[in-house]
BALOBA-1460 file (C-alpha; in Angstrom, 3 decimals):
// residues 272
<rec num="1" residu="m" x="38.782" y="47.302" z="-4.806"/>
<rec num="2" residu="s" x="37.983" y="43.645" z="-4.507"/>
<rec num="3" residu="n" x="34.738" y="41.971" z="-5.425"/>
<rec num="4" residu="t" x="33.232" y="39.644" z="-2.868"/>
<rec num="5" residu="l" x="31.402" y="36.724" z="-4.395"/>
<rec num="6" residu="a" x="28.551" y="35.083" z="-2.538"/>
<rec num="7" residu="p" x="29.152" y="31.413" z="-1.882"/>
<rec num="8" residu="r" x="27.423" y="29.174" z="-4.395"/>
<rec num="9" residu="p" x="24.920" y="26.788" z="-2.845"/>
<rec num="10" residu="v" x="25.734" y="23.128" z="-2.935"/>
<rec num="11" residu="p" x="23.295" y="21.327" z="-5.241"/>
<rec num="12" residu="g" x="20.600" y="19.469" z="-3.413"/>
<rec num="13" residu="t" x="21.142" y="21.178" z="-0.075"/>
<rec num="14" residu="v" x="19.844" y="24.769" z="-0.422"/>
<rec num="15" residu="d" x="16.273" y="25.632" z="-1.330"/>
<rec num="16" residu="a" x="15.708" y="22.045" z="-2.453"/>
<rec num="17" residu="d" x="12.685" y="21.766" z="-0.193"/>
<rec num="18" residu="r" x="11.336" y="25.239" z="-1.035"/>
<rec num="19" residu="v" x="10.350" y="24.566" z="-4.632"/>
<rec num="20" residu="t" x="6.746" y="25.037" z="-5.658"/>
<rec num="21" residu="w" x="4.388" y="22.128" z="-6.005"/>
<rec num="22" residu="w" x="4.734" y="21.713" z="-9.787"/>
<rec num="23" residu="p" x="8.544" y="21.228" z="-9.900"/>
<rec num="24" residu="w" x="8.208" y="18.988" z="-6.854"/>
<rec num="25" residu="l" x="5.582" y="16.860" z="-8.619"/>
<rec num="26" residu="r" x="7.628" y="16.785" z="-11.812"/>
<rec num="27" residu="h" x="10.692" y="15.531" z="-9.938"/>
<rec num="28" residu="a" x="8.605" y="12.893" z="-8.162"/>
<rec num="29" residu="l" x="7.098" y="11.677" z="-11.444"/>
<rec num="30" residu="v" x="10.515" y="11.467" z="-13.104"/>
<rec num="31" residu="l" x="11.854" y="9.423" z="-10.199"/>
<rec num="32" residu="s" x="8.751" y="7.230" z="-10.252"/>
<rec num="33" residu="g" x="9.572" y="6.482" z="-13.889"/>
<rec num="34" residu="r" x="13.004" y="5.348" z="-12.747"/>
<rec num="35" residu="s" x="11.408" y="3.018" z="-10.212"/>
<rec num="36" residu="v" x="9.022" y="1.576" z="-12.815"/>
<rec num="37" residu="t" x="11.933" y="0.975" z="-15.197"/>
<rec num="38" residu="k" x="13.768" y="-0.830" z="-12.414"/>
<rec num="39" residu="m" x="10.699" y="-3.003" z="-11.806"/>
<rec num="40" residu="m" x="10.473" y="-3.890" z="-15.496"/>
<rec num="41" residu="r" x="14.094" y="-4.995" z="-15.478"/>
<rec num="42" residu="h" x="13.345" y="-7.283" z="-12.536"/>
<rec num="43" residu="p" x="9.977" y="-8.892" z="-13.384"/>
<rec num="44" residu="e" x="10.251" y="-11.172" z="-10.368"/>
<rec num="45" residu="q" x="8.997" y="-8.187" z="-8.352"/>
<rec num="46" residu="f" x="5.584" y="-8.830" z="-9.899"/>
<rec num="47" residu="f" x="5.408" y="-12.504" z="-8.921"/>
<rec num="48" residu="d" x="3.865" y="-11.866" z="-5.517"/>
<rec num="49" residu="v" x="1.237" y="-9.428" z="-6.797"/>
<rec num="50" residu="t" x="0.143" y="-11.760" z="-9.603"/>
<rec num="51" residu="l" x="0.440" y="-15.255" z="-8.135"/>
<rec num="52" residu="q" x="-0.443" y="-14.609" z="-4.496"/>
<rec num="53" residu="p" x="-4.041" y="-13.391" z="-4.986"/>
<rec num="54" residu="a" x="-4.786" y="-16.268" z="-7.357"/>
<rec num="55" residu="l" x="-3.346" y="-18.862" z="-4.960"/>
<rec num="56" residu="f" x="-5.126" y="-17.395" z="-1.934"/>
<rec num="57" residu="l" x="-8.461" y="-17.365" z="-3.742"/>
<rec num="58" residu="v" x="-8.125" y="-21.000" z="-4.792"/>
<rec num="59" residu="i" x="-7.049" y="-22.129" z="-1.316"/>
<rec num="60" residu="f" x="-9.604" y="-20.173" z="0.696"/>
<rec num="61" residu="v" x="-12.555" y="-20.766" z="-1.632"/>
<rec num="62" residu="y" x="-12.073" y="-24.398" z="-2.643"/>
<rec num="63" residu="v" x="-10.363" y="-25.719" z="0.496"/>
<rec num="64" residu="l" x="-12.049" y="-23.697" z="3.261"/>
<rec num="65" residu="g" x="-15.086" y="-22.130" z="1.607"/>
<rec num="66" residu="g" x="-17.393" y="-25.107" z="1.964"/>
<rec num="67" residu="a" x="-16.651" y="-25.501" z="5.666"/>
<rec num="68" residu="i" x="-16.973" y="-21.788" z="6.438"/>
<rec num="69" residu="s" x="-19.948" y="-20.776" z="4.316"/>
<rec num="70" residu="g" x="-21.620" y="-23.999" z="3.245"/>
<rec num="71" residu="n" x="-20.841" y="-23.610" z="-0.462"/>
<rec num="72" residu="t" x="-17.951" y="-22.217" z="-2.426"/>
<rec num="73" residu="h" x="-19.912" y="-19.698" z="-4.521"/>
<rec num="74" residu="d" x="-21.339" y="-17.823" z="-1.537"/>
<rec num="75" residu="y" x="-17.949" y="-17.758" z="0.136"/>
<rec num="76" residu="l" x="-16.278" y="-16.472" z="-3.037"/>
<rec num="77" residu="q" x="-18.725" y="-13.557" z="-3.091"/>
<rec num="78" residu="f" x="-17.838" y="-12.834" z="0.537"/>
<rec num="79" residu="v" x="-14.084" y="-13.384" z="0.611"/>
<rec num="80" residu="l" x="-12.854" y="-11.907" z="-2.681"/>
<rec num="81" residu="p" x="-12.743" y="-8.282" z="-1.433"/>
<rec num="82" residu="g" x="-10.828" y="-9.476" z="1.626"/>
<rec num="83" residu="i" x="-8.290" y="-11.468" z="-0.385"/>
<rec num="84" residu="m" x="-7.768" y="-8.501" z="-2.685"/>
<rec num="85" residu="i" x="-7.177" y="-6.124" z="0.227"/>
<rec num="86" residu="q" x="-4.954" y="-8.533" z="2.143"/>
<rec num="87" residu="t" x="-2.665" y="-9.118" z="-0.833"/>
<rec num="88" residu="v" x="-2.348" y="-5.402" z="-1.553"/>
<rec num="89" residu="l" x="-1.613" y="-4.533" z="2.083"/>
<rec num="90" residu="f" x="1.092" y="-7.177" z="2.378"/>
<rec num="91" residu="s" x="2.600" y="-5.826" z="-0.849"/>
<rec num="92" residu="t" x="3.206" y="-2.480" z="0.875"/>
<rec num="93" residu="v" x="6.000" y="-4.030" z="2.933"/>
<rec num="94" residu="s" x="8.284" y="-4.371" z="-0.086"/>
<rec num="95" residu="i" x="8.802" y="-0.633" z="-0.581"/>
<rec num="96" residu="g" x="10.409" y="-0.285" z="2.846"/>
<rec num="97" residu="v" x="12.643" y="-3.272" z="2.163"/>
<rec num="98" residu="n" x="13.690" y="-1.935" z="-1.252"/>
<rec num="99" residu="l" x="14.402" y="1.587" z="-0.004"/>
<rec num="100" residu="s" x="16.413" y="0.249" z="2.917"/>
<rec num="101" residu="t" x="18.499" y="-1.787" z="0.482"/>
<rec num="102" residu="d" x="18.938" y="1.154" z="-1.911"/>
<rec num="103" residu="i" x="20.133" y="3.433" z="0.880"/>
<rec num="104" residu="k" x="22.623" y="0.861" z="2.108"/>
<rec num="105" residu="e" x="23.967" y="0.451" z="-1.447"/>
<rec num="106" residu="g" x="24.387" y="4.220" z="-1.859"/>
<rec num="107" residu="v" x="21.700" y="4.733" z="-4.504"/>
<rec num="108" residu="f" x="20.144" y="7.656" z="-2.640"/>
<rec num="109" residu="d" x="23.503" y="9.396" z="-2.224"/>
<rec num="110" residu="r" x="23.191" y="10.457" z="-5.858"/>
<rec num="111" residu="f" x="19.717" y="11.860" z="-5.249"/>
<rec num="112" residu="r" x="20.976" y="13.940" z="-2.331"/>
<rec num="113" residu="s" x="23.489" y="15.653" z="-4.631"/>
<rec num="114" residu="l" x="20.735" y="16.836" z="-6.982"/>
<rec num="115" residu="p" x="18.774" y="20.109" z="-6.610"/>
<rec num="116" residu="i" x="15.500" y="18.323" z="-5.906"/>
<rec num="117" residu="p" x="13.264" y="18.175" z="-2.828"/>
<rec num="118" residu="r" x="14.397" y="15.578" z="-0.326"/>
<rec num="119" residu="s" x="10.926" y="14.026" z="-0.344"/>
<rec num="120" residu="a" x="10.802" y="13.597" z="-4.146"/>
<rec num="121" residu="p" x="12.615" y="10.208" z="-4.271"/>
<rec num="122" residu="l" x="10.298" y="8.811" z="-1.616"/>
<rec num="123" residu="v" x="7.138" y="10.123" z="-3.267"/>
<rec num="124" residu="g" x="8.360" y="8.859" z="-6.632"/>
<rec num="125" residu="a" x="8.861" y="5.391" z="-5.188"/>
<rec num="126" residu="t" x="5.333" y="5.358" z="-3.754"/>
<rec num="127" residu="i" x="3.827" y="6.411" z="-7.087"/>
<rec num="128" residu="a" x="5.639" y="3.550" z="-8.806"/>
<rec num="129" residu="e" x="4.394" y="1.134" z="-6.148"/>
<rec num="130" residu="c" x="0.835" y="1.993" z="-7.164"/>
<rec num="131" residu="l" x="1.508" y="0.025" z="-10.357"/>
<rec num="132" residu="r" x="2.069" y="-3.142" z="-8.322"/>
<rec num="133" residu="y" x="-0.976" y="-2.481" z="-6.162"/>
<rec num="134" residu="g" x="-3.124" y="-1.876" z="-9.236"/>
<rec num="135" residu="i" x="-1.963" y="-5.144" z="-10.785"/>
<rec num="136" residu="t" x="-2.897" y="-6.993" z="-7.597"/>
<rec num="137" residu="i" x="-6.393" y="-5.502" z="-7.608"/>
<rec num="138" residu="v" x="-6.985" y="-6.323" z="-11.280"/>
<rec num="139" residu="v" x="-5.610" y="-9.868" z="-10.966"/>
<rec num="140" residu="s" x="-7.772" y="-10.518" z="-7.894"/>
<rec num="141" residu="l" x="-10.939" y="-9.398" z="-9.661"/>
<rec num="142" residu="a" x="-10.066" y="-11.225" z="-12.882"/>
<rec num="143" residu="m" x="-9.335" y="-14.469" z="-11.031"/>
<rec num="144" residu="g" x="-12.535" y="-14.053" z="-9.043"/>
<rec num="145" residu="v" x="-14.577" y="-13.637" z="-12.220"/>
<rec num="146" residu="l" x="-13.018" y="-16.796" z="-13.666"/>
<rec num="147" residu="m" x="-14.024" y="-18.640" z="-10.485"/>
<rec num="148" residu="g" x="-17.592" y="-17.329" z="-10.645"/>
<rec num="149" residu="f" x="-17.506" y="-14.028" z="-8.754"/>
<rec num="150" residu="r" x="-20.093" y="-11.524" z="-9.923"/>
<rec num="151" residu="t" x="-20.567" y="-7.900" z="-8.947"/>
<rec num="152" residu="s" x="-24.093" y="-6.713" z="-8.226"/>
<rec num="153" residu="t" x="-23.396" y="-2.980" z="-8.371"/>
<rec num="154" residu="s" x="-22.555" y="-0.448" z="-11.075"/>
<rec num="155" residu="p" x="-19.166" y="-0.184" z="-12.804"/>
<rec num="156" residu="v" x="-18.679" y="3.158" z="-11.051"/>
<rec num="157" residu="s" x="-19.101" y="1.505" z="-7.645"/>
<rec num="158" residu="v" x="-16.626" y="-1.218" z="-8.590"/>
<rec num="159" residu="l" x="-14.110" y="1.402" z="-9.719"/>
<rec num="160" residu="l" x="-14.584" y="3.339" z="-6.476"/>
<rec num="161" residu="g" x="-13.931" y="0.159" z="-4.504"/>
<rec num="162" residu="m" x="-10.702" y="-0.446" z="-6.410"/>
<rec num="163" residu="l" x="-9.573" y="3.151" z="-5.896"/>
<rec num="164" residu="m" x="-10.356" y="2.943" z="-2.178"/>
<rec num="165" residu="v" x="-8.065" y="-0.070" z="-1.803"/>
<rec num="166" residu="l" x="-5.354" y="1.668" z="-3.820"/>
<rec num="167" residu="a" x="-5.571" y="4.858" z="-1.750"/>
<rec num="168" residu="f" x="-5.459" y="2.992" z="1.574"/>
<rec num="169" residu="a" x="-2.432" y="0.978" z="0.421"/>
<rec num="170" residu="w" x="-0.635" y="4.119" z="-0.782"/>
<rec num="171" residu="c" x="-1.100" y="5.755" z="2.613"/>
<rec num="172" residu="l" x="-0.063" y="2.582" z="4.445"/>
<rec num="173" residu="c" x="3.131" y="2.193" z="2.428"/>
<rec num="174" residu="w" x="4.490" y="5.289" z="4.215"/>
<rec num="175" residu="v" x="4.614" y="3.189" z="7.374"/>
<rec num="176" residu="s" x="6.843" y="0.725" z="5.545"/>
<rec num="177" residu="i" x="9.025" y="3.576" z="4.261"/>
<rec num="178" residu="w" x="9.417" y="4.902" z="7.794"/>
<rec num="179" residu="l" x="10.461" y="1.440" z="8.995"/>
<rec num="180" residu="g" x="12.929" y="1.241" z="6.120"/>
<rec num="181" residu="m" x="14.499" y="4.501" z="7.281"/>
<rec num="182" residu="i" x="14.836" y="3.666" z="10.985"/>
<rec num="183" residu="v" x="15.600" y="-0.077" z="10.890"/>
<rec num="184" residu="r" x="19.120" y="-1.042" z="9.897"/>
<rec num="185" residu="e" x="18.502" y="-4.369" z="8.175"/>
<rec num="186" residu="a" x="16.119" y="-4.866" z="5.254"/>
<rec num="187" residu="g" x="15.132" y="-8.283" z="6.577"/>
<rec num="188" residu="s" x="14.027" y="-6.707" z="9.841"/>
<rec num="189" residu="v" x="11.848" y="-4.242" z="7.929"/>
<rec num="190" residu="q" x="10.038" y="-7.141" z="6.301"/>
<rec num="191" residu="g" x="9.611" y="-8.977" z="9.589"/>
<rec num="192" residu="l" x="8.242" y="-5.943" z="11.424"/>
<rec num="193" residu="g" x="5.950" y="-5.067" z="8.529"/>
<rec num="194" residu="f" x="4.393" y="-8.517" z="8.385"/>
<rec num="195" residu="l" x="4.129" y="-8.619" z="12.171"/>
<rec num="196" residu="a" x="2.102" y="-5.397" z="12.155"/>
<rec num="197" residu="l" x="-0.126" y="-6.524" z="9.284"/>
<rec num="198" residu="f" x="-1.104" y="-9.927" z="10.679"/>
<rec num="199" residu="p" x="-3.484" y="-8.634" z="13.392"/>
<rec num="200" residu="l" x="-4.846" y="-6.009" z="10.992"/>
<rec num="201" residu="t" x="-5.682" y="-8.501" z="8.258"/>
<rec num="202" residu="f" x="-6.506" y="-11.759" z="10.011"/>
<rec num="203" residu="g" x="-8.149" y="-9.919" z="12.908"/>
<rec num="204" residu="s" x="-10.749" y="-8.393" z="10.594"/>
<rec num="205" residu="s" x="-13.858" y="-9.330" z="8.639"/>
<rec num="206" residu="m" x="-11.837" y="-10.390" z="5.601"/>
<rec num="207" residu="f" x="-12.407" y="-14.117" z="5.930"/>
<rec num="208" residu="a" x="-15.363" y="-14.463" z="8.298"/>
<rec num="209" residu="s" x="-18.129" y="-12.340" z="9.751"/>
<rec num="210" residu="a" x="-17.353" y="-10.739" z="13.109"/>
<rec num="211" residu="d" x="-20.572" y="-12.237" z="14.513"/>
<rec num="212" residu="t" x="-19.040" y="-15.726" z="14.367"/>
<rec num="213" residu="m" x="-16.052" y="-14.755" z="16.543"/>
<rec num="214" residu="p" x="-15.605" y="-14.745" z="20.335"/>
<rec num="215" residu="g" x="-16.743" y="-11.594" z="22.115"/>
<rec num="216" residu="w" x="-13.244" y="-10.404" z="23.029"/>
<rec num="217" residu="l" x="-12.135" y="-10.749" z="19.407"/>
<rec num="218" residu="q" x="-15.250" y="-9.002" z="18.088"/>
<rec num="219" residu="t" x="-14.229" y="-5.896" z="20.013"/>
<rec num="220" residu="w" x="-10.965" y="-5.672" z="18.109"/>
<rec num="221" residu="v" x="-12.494" y="-6.633" z="14.757"/>
<rec num="222" residu="k" x="-15.142" y="-3.912" z="14.984"/>
<rec num="223" residu="i" x="-12.609" y="-1.131" z="15.655"/>
<rec num="224" residu="n" x="-10.043" y="-2.463" z="13.193"/>
<rec num="225" residu="p" x="-9.775" y="0.023" z="10.282"/>
<rec num="226" residu="v" x="-9.131" y="-2.839" z="7.865"/>
<rec num="227" residu="t" x="-12.550" y="-4.239" z="8.786"/>
<rec num="228" residu="h" x="-14.167" y="-0.967" z="7.749"/>
<rec num="229" residu="l" x="-12.159" y="-0.910" z="4.529"/>
<rec num="230" residu="t" x="-13.160" y="-4.498" z="3.747"/>
<rec num="231" residu="d" x="-16.843" y="-3.945" z="4.499"/>
<rec num="232" residu="a" x="-16.893" y="-0.747" z="2.418"/>
<rec num="233" residu="v" x="-15.269" y="-2.429" z="-0.585"/>
<rec num="234" residu="r" x="-17.522" y="-5.463" z="-0.176"/>
<rec num="235" residu="g" x="-20.533" y="-3.161" z="-0.259"/>
<rec num="236" residu="l" x="-19.249" y="-1.364" z="-3.356"/>
<rec num="237" residu="l" x="-18.694" y="-4.663" z="-5.183"/>
<rec num="238" residu="t" x="-21.604" y="-6.832" z="-4.056"/>
<rec num="239" residu="g" x="-24.038" y="-4.371" z="-2.480"/>
<rec num="240" residu="g" x="-24.728" y="-3.307" z="1.084"/>
<rec num="241" residu="p" x="-24.091" y="-0.341" z="3.409"/>
<rec num="242" residu="v" x="-21.042" y="1.676" z="2.406"/>
<rec num="243" residu="a" x="-21.109" y="5.249" z="3.727"/>
<rec num="244" residu="e" x="-20.080" y="4.724" z="7.369"/>
<rec num="245" residu="d" x="-17.353" y="2.168" z="6.662"/>
<rec num="246" residu="a" x="-16.013" y="4.178" z="3.715"/>
<rec num="247" residu="t" x="-15.830" y="7.321" z="5.843"/>
<rec num="248" residu="i" x="-13.922" y="5.565" z="8.626"/>
<rec num="249" residu="a" x="-11.540" y="3.960" z="6.115"/>
<rec num="250" residu="a" x="-10.906" y="7.322" z="4.430"/>
<rec num="251" residu="l" x="-10.268" y="9.075" z="7.748"/>
<rec num="252" residu="t" x="-7.895" y="6.297" z="8.797"/>
<rec num="253" residu="s" x="-5.993" y="6.647" z="5.525"/>
<rec num="254" residu="a" x="-5.680" y="10.399" z="6.062"/>
<rec num="255" residu="v" x="-4.403" y="9.953" z="9.620"/>
<rec num="256" residu="i" x="-1.828" y="7.353" z="8.566"/>
<rec num="257" residu="l" x="-0.584" y="9.640" z="5.801"/>
<rec num="258" residu="a" x="-0.500" y="12.730" z="8.030"/>
<rec num="259" residu="v" x="1.518" y="10.915" z="10.706"/>
<rec num="260" residu="f" x="3.895" y="8.632" z="8.830"/>
<rec num="261" residu="a" x="4.708" y="10.602" z="5.670"/>
<rec num="262" residu="p" x="6.401" y="13.415" z="7.671"/>
<rec num="263" residu="l" x="8.073" y="10.844" z="9.926"/>
<rec num="264" residu="a" x="9.429" y="8.978" z="6.900"/>
<rec num="265" residu="v" x="10.743" y="12.154" z="5.242"/>
<rec num="266" residu="r" x="12.327" y="13.322" z="8.504"/>
<rec num="267" residu="a" x="14.011" y="9.960" z="9.031"/>
<rec num="268" residu="y" x="15.272" y="10.058" z="5.445"/>
<rec num="269" residu="r" x="16.770" y="13.523" z="5.985"/>
<rec num="270" residu="r" x="18.596" y="12.297" z="9.074"/>
<rec num="271" residu="k" x="20.261" y="9.634" z="6.966"/>
<rec num="272" residu="a" x="21.578" y="12.325" z="4.634"/>
């Protein structure tokens, strides 16, 4: 009488996506630690998130602030939330570029051989990216304070504003991941990412009030989700209406995450 042995599952291919939430989170956190370690070994990855907000603040406030607002202090109070958000949003492009490069170099082939959820490497990378986004937010506020920016709300409101920017950026980075999965060249991912962000950032209330713009442009600015994010954060930092803009920004973040996170994971699986 012969014994029939059931075939042994190949690691990383069977039941890898059926694990419960805690092992899934643990795998994602471990992989995020790998990404952070990689960042620390290449400190040049922090140049854009530290130097860019400082340079933009100096240029916009001291070069353009007087012409736009009449004096640099008033314009600093207005533009700092916008500069902070713009820098963070442009930083989201890098994750798609990096993942595209890693896949081409075969880094993710090792992850696919492990008994972990297919989405864990992607989620881990996004968690690590939050470190860069957080640095951008802190540097922007610190540079603004050195230049004379002052909040007129409570520390809790300021913290909520920072977290709102971080959450929006985390949701938006899934768009960059999706591009990194479907576009062959990393350089093309960067180009497409910046192309999509330009109308969202410059076509918003980041640098000027919508009331000063032509009527046709005001229509776009007022429906632009980045405008609502900027106005909500501006209200949380310097005072003003917050509830409506914060609600729209939160709903937009949820929609972006609900649409592009599954698309990114599906595209990643197809590359397996």
